[in-house]
Every structure is written in structure tokens, then in C-alpha cells.
C-alpha positions in Angstrom: 131.1 56.6 -48.6 128.1 55.0 -48.7 127.1 54.6 -44.9 129.1 53.5 -41.7 127.6 52.2 -38.5 128.4 50.4 -35.4 127.6 46.9 -34.3 127.8 45.5 -30.9 129.7 42.1 -31.0 129.4 41.5 -27.2 127.4 38.2 -26.1 128.4 36.4 -29.1 129.3 33.1 -27.8 132.5 30.8 -29.0 131.7 29.1 -32.5 128.4 31.0 -32.8 127.1 33.5 -35.3 125.3 36.7 -35.5 124.3 38.5 -38.6 124.2 42.2 -39.4 122.7 44.0 -42.3 125.0 45.9 -44.3 124.6 48.7 -46.8 123.8 47.3 -50.2 126.8 47.4 -52.5 126.6 49.8 -55.7 126.3 48.2 -59.2 128.7 50.5 -60.5 132.0 51.5 -58.9 134.1 50.1 -56.4 132.4 49.3 -53.3 134.5 48.0 -50.2 133.9 47.1 -46.5 136.1 48.5 -44.1 135.7 46.6 -40.7 137.3 48.2 -37.3 137.3 46.0 -34.4 137.3 48.0 -31.3 138.2 47.5 -27.6 137.0 50.7 -26.0 137.9 53.5 -28.2 140.9 51.5 -29.3 140.8 49.7 -32.7 142.4 46.1 -32.0 142.0 44.8 -35.6 141.3 46.1 -39.1 140.2 44.3 -42.4 139.0 45.4 -45.5 136.5 43.1 -47.9 135.9 44.1 -51.6 132.2 43.7 -52.3 132.1 45.0 -56.0 135.2 45.5 -58.0 133.8 46.3 -61.6 135.7 49.7 -61.6 137.5 51.6 -64.2 139.3 54.9 -63.1 137.6 56.4 -66.0 140.1 58.9 -66.9 139.1 61.2 -69.6 141.6 63.5 -71.4 141.1 66.6 -73.5 144.8 66.5 -74.5 145.4 66.5 -78.4 146.2 63.1 -79.9 149.6 62.2 -78.7 152.2 61.7 -81.3 154.3 58.6 -80.4 157.0 56.5 -82.0 158.2 52.9 -81.6 161.9 51.7 -81.3 161.9 47.8 -81.4 158.6 47.4 -80.9 158.4 49.6 -77.4 157.5 53.3 -77.0 160.3 55.6 -77.4 158.4 58.7 -77.6 155.1 60.2 -76.5 154.3 63.9 -77.0 151.4 65.5 -76.1 150.3 69.2 -74.9 153.5 70.8 -76.4 156.0 68.4 -74.1 157.5 65.1 -74.3 156.4 62.7 -71.5 159.3 60.0 -72.1 163.0 60.7 -71.2 164.2 57.5 -72.7 163.4 54.2 -74.1 160.6 52.1 -72.8 161.4 48.3 -71.7 159.7 45.2 -71.1 160.8 44.0 -67.6 160.7 40.4 -66.1 163.4 41.0 -63.4 163.3 43.0 -60.2 166.2 44.0 -57.7 166.4 40.9 -55.6 165.2 40.9 -52.2 166.7 39.0 -49.3 163.9 36.4 -49.8 165.0 35.9 -53.2 168.3 34.8 -52.2 167.7 31.0 -53.2 165.6 31.4 -56.4 167.7 34.4 -57.8 170.2 31.7 -58.7 167.9 30.1 -61.0 166.9 33.6 -62.5 170.6 34.1 -63.3 171.2 30.9 -64.6 168.9 31.6 -67.5 169.8 35.2 -67.9 166.8 37.0 -66.6 168.9 40.0 -65.6 169.9 40.3 -69.3 166.5 39.5 -70.9 165.1 42.2 -73.2 162.2 42.3 -75.8 163.3 42.0 -79.5 160.5 42.8 -82.1 160.3 40.2 -84.9 157.1 41.6 -86.9 155.6 45.0 -87.0 152.3 45.7 -88.9 149.8 48.4 -88.9 146.1 47.6 -88.6 144.1 50.9 -89.4 145.6 53.4 -86.7 146.8 50.5 -84.6 150.2 48.9 -84.7 150.6 45.3 -83.9 154.2 44.0 -82.9 155.2 40.5 -82.3 158.5 39.8 -80.7 160.2 37.5 -78.0 162.1 38.0 -74.7 165.4 36.5 -75.0 168.8 37.0 -73.5 172.3 36.1 -75.4 172.0 32.9 -77.5 169.4 31.3 -75.0 166.0 30.0 -76.4 163.5 32.9 -75.9 161.9 32.8 -72.7 158.3 34.0 -73.8 156.5 34.9 -77.1 154.9 38.6 -76.7 152.3 40.1 -79.1 151.7 44.1 -78.2 149.0 46.0 -79.5 148.9 49.7 -79.8 145.6 51.1 -80.5 145.1 55.1 -80.2 142.2 56.2 -77.6 141.3 59.7 -76.6 144.4 61.6 -75.1 146.4 58.4 -75.7 147.1 54.8 -76.1 145.5 51.6 -75.2 148.2 48.9 -74.7 147.2 45.3 -75.1 149.8 42.3 -74.3 149.4 38.6 -74.8 152.4 36.7 -73.5 153.0 32.8 -73.6 156.1 31.8 -71.5 158.1 28.6 -72.3 157.7 25.9 -69.8 161.3 25.1 -69.1 162.0 28.5 -67.7 161.5 29.5 -64.1 158.1 31.5 -63.7 158.9 35.1 -64.1 159.3 37.3 -60.9 157.4 40.3 -62.5 156.1 41.2 -65.8 155.4 44.8 -67.0 156.5 48.0 -69.2 159.1 50.3 -67.5 158.7 54.0 -68.6 161.5 56.5 -68.4 159.4 59.4 -67.8 159.6 63.2 -67.2 161.5 63.8 -63.8 159.3 66.9 -63.1 156.3 64.3 -62.7 156.6 64.0 -59.0 153.1 64.5 -57.7 151.3 60.9 -57.2 147.9 60.1 -56.9 146.7 56.8 -57.2 143.7 54.3 -56.6 144.9 51.0 -55.2 146.2 49.4 -52.4 148.0 51.8 -49.8 149.6 53.7 -48.7 152.6 51.9 -48.4 153.8 49.2 -50.6 151.9 45.9 -51.0 152.6 42.5 -52.7 150.3 39.7 -53.5 151.2 37.6 -50.5 151.4 40.7 -48.1 148.5 43.1 -48.6 146.1 43.0 -45.7 147.7 46.0 -44.2 147.3 47.9 -47.4 143.6 48.8 -48.0 142.2 49.8 -51.3 141.9 53.5 -51.5 142.5 56.8 -53.3 146.0 58.1 -52.1 148.4 60.8 -52.7 152.2 60.7 -52.4 155.5 62.3 -53.9 157.6 60.3 -56.1 160.6 60.4 -53.7 158.1 59.0 -50.8 157.2 55.9 -52.8 160.4 53.9 -52.4 162.2 52.6 -49.0 166.0 52.3 -49.4 167.1 49.2 -47.2 170.7 48.9 -45.9 171.2 46.3 -48.9 169.3 48.1 -51.9 166.3 46.0 -53.1 163.0 45.9 -54.8 160.6 48.1 -53.0 157.5 50.4 -53.3 155.2 48.2 -55.6 151.6 49.1 -55.0 149.3 46.2 -55.9 145.5 45.8 -56.5 145.6 49.2 -58.4 143.1 50.6 -61.0 144.9 53.8 -61.9 148.3 56.0 -61.1 148.5 59.6 -62.4 151.7 61.5 -62.1 151.8 65.4 -62.5 153.8 68.6 -61.9 150.9 71.1 -62.1 151.4 71.7 -66.0 150.0 68.4 -66.7 150.4 64.6 -66.2 150.6 61.0 -67.2 148.1 58.6 -66.0 147.8 54.9 -66.7 144.7 53.0 -66.0 143.0 49.4 -66.4 140.0 47.9 -65.8 141.5 45.1 -63.8 144.1 45.1 -61.0 147.8 45.9 -61.7 150.9 46.6 -59.9 153.0 50.0 -60.4 156.1 51.5 -59.1 157.5 54.8 -59.3 161.4 54.9 -58.7 164.2 56.9 -59.8 166.4 53.5 -60.1 166.5 51.2 -63.1 167.7 47.6 -62.3 171.1 48.3 -63.4 171.4 51.4 -61.0 171.2 48.8 -57.8 174.4 48.5 -55.6 175.7 46.5 -52.9 175.2 49.0 -50.1 172.7 52.0 -49.9 175.6 54.2 -49.4 176.8 53.6 -52.9 173.1 54.5 -54.6 173.6 57.5 -56.5 171.2 60.0 -57.4 170.1 59.2 -61.2 168.3 62.3 -61.9 165.4 59.9 -63.4 162.0 58.9 -62.7 160.8 55.4 -63.8 156.9 54.5 -64.0 156.7 50.6 -64.1 153.4 49.4 -64.9 153.3 45.6 -64.1 150.7 43.0 -65.1 152.1 41.4 -61.9 155.0 41.7 -59.1 155.9 38.5 -57.6 155.3 37.8 -53.8 157.6 38.6 -51.2 157.7 35.4 -49.5 160.2 34.1 -46.6 162.5 32.0 -48.4 165.4 33.4 -46.5 165.1 31.4 -43.8 161.6 29.8 -44.5 159.8 27.7 -47.3 160.0 28.6 -51.0 157.3 31.2 -52.1 154.0 29.3 -53.4 154.1 29.2 -57.2 150.9 31.2 -57.2 152.3 34.4 -56.3 154.6 34.4 -59.1 153.7 35.4 -62.9 151.3 32.8 -64.8 153.0 31.3 -67.9 149.9 32.6 -70.0 148.3 35.8 -69.7 147.0 38.9 -71.0 147.4 42.5 -69.9 145.9 45.7 -71.1 146.1 49.4 -69.7 145.6 52.8 -71.1 148.4 55.4 -71.2 147.0 58.9 -71.0 148.3 62.6 -71.6 146.7 64.9 -69.3 146.7 68.7 -69.7 146.8 71.3 -67.0 143.8 71.2 -64.8 143.1 67.6 -65.7 145.9 66.2 -63.9 143.8 64.7 -60.7 141.4 61.9 -60.6 139.3 63.9 -58.5 138.6 66.5 -61.3 138.5 64.4 -64.5 136.5 61.3 -63.4 133.3 60.6 -64.9 130.1 61.3 -62.9 
């Protein structure tokens, strides 16, 4: 915390201004201004304004260089510190469990088979220690919905994953885009820097200020009576999951969304009572999660809240040894 103070707003006439000096924003790091408007001792409104966002989680890992394997161009194994961090194959996801407000547009998604779209690698080549994968997102015999190029580059303690995507214009814009990692279900302690402490979506985030948060994996989703998408945290720069014996961290220089959930898309049922204990844990690292909107009874969601048609996404996946699995302990000074 740089500084805090109180400002007297009394006496400001309607449509008039009064200026207050604020602490100078740091040139490095993430600096934000939290405003609380008080009536007596009670806060009647809150607002957060980002002043400087050139921030990287700066996670460092002393873990041995991970061993990793690809299957169909996506991670199938990520081993370090004597353990396997993945419990299954990685997926590229463009679909989410539909929410009530998706009830109209979900028909368009189903017509173009978004729930069944998968990544198919068409070309893989080594570039020094890096591996470049070219492929398409497609379903059945339909024309591919997008061209995708992924570059895996080893970094200290992990991998940098860069992704360039170009979507076909005749397809609806994606409700999300990201990597779904089927991870060791023992990694139940979460620490993250982003919007919280509850879920946040690009059109609903004012009540989710940026900060450093801690949670348990089983606390990060809300089960609605009709199971649907929940628990995404937008505006994030890192997420670290650990079990006291080590951890797995995803971080980026730019905002991304993430989700920690025991459910894959095919696990969702019609009613909450039908949802089963999967024994699984998924870390979904999304370039973007679509907005929530109000289209069950209101207007369609503005296109800017869906995924763009051409974009790039880059993040790191790091293995952390025991004692490193906390941002507070391993950040750069």
C-alpha cells in the first residue's frame, strides 16, 4: 500500500469540481486507487481505478526443467519435482456451460457445433528448444471455425505458451477461448492476483476489485439450481494452485481470465441434484471469457464482450517446488 487518506467532499455544489492531490503512481508494478464514499462511518459506494497496469506476476521457479509431452499439439504431460502435474489431456475450449442469458444465442452455437469443436494439429515442427504447432478448430465435417498456431518455449521452471488465432467471419464469435488443463486434484489451495474475491465477467466486474486473493478450489464455483458457467475470474495476472508439496502457476503480462472447477463441459447436467463428484480438477486459462449480459429477458450482449476474431494470447505455465508455492514468497523484490 502506497498511501491512504480522507477527503472532505462536503460543500461541493452540483455540477462543480474540486481537485485533490493523490499519491503518485509507481512506475513499476500494478497501482490502483480504491475509493470508498462514506456517509458517517458507513460506506455507501466503492470504486476502483487502475492507475498503472504494467505488471507481471514475476513468478520464479527453481524447479528442474519440466519434462513435457504433446498429443495432437496440446500438452498431455507436464512433469517436474518428481510429480506429474497433469491428470489428463489438455483441451482448447471455445464453449462454456450455457448460462440462462445465453438461451437465445446458444442456438447459433449449437448450429455450428461449438459444443463439439476440437483442436486438430496439422503441422508440428521443432525450432531449437521450442515446438511450433499449427492446426484448426473444427467439428465434424464443417468448415474449420478458426486457424490456430501455438508456440511452446521452455523457460525457467516451465513453458511459455503463445497462441495466435484467426477466426472465420461466417461463424458466431466465440463465447470463450482458452486452454483447459486437467490437473492433479490435490492442488486445492489457490492464490491469485486479479479481480475477486468472487467471480467476475467483462461486463460485470465493478464489484470485483483487483487484488491478491486466497481461496480453496471447492469454494471457487457456485452451483446454480440449473448448472451453468460460474467462477471465472477476469482481469487476472496469475493463478497459483498448490498442496504444500509444490504448485502449478499460470501467469501473464496482460489480463486473462481463469477458472478452477471440478467439471468439464460434458459433466454438466440439467439439474444441480444430478451433478456428480468427478474427483477431477481443471484449471481453465482463458484469453477471454464472454460477458454475462441479460438476454434471457433483455437485449443481446454487445459484441465487444465476446471473443475477437483475430487475437494473440501468451502466458507461462510454471512448476513450483515446495516452499515456492506462494506468490508472497517467490515474487521478485
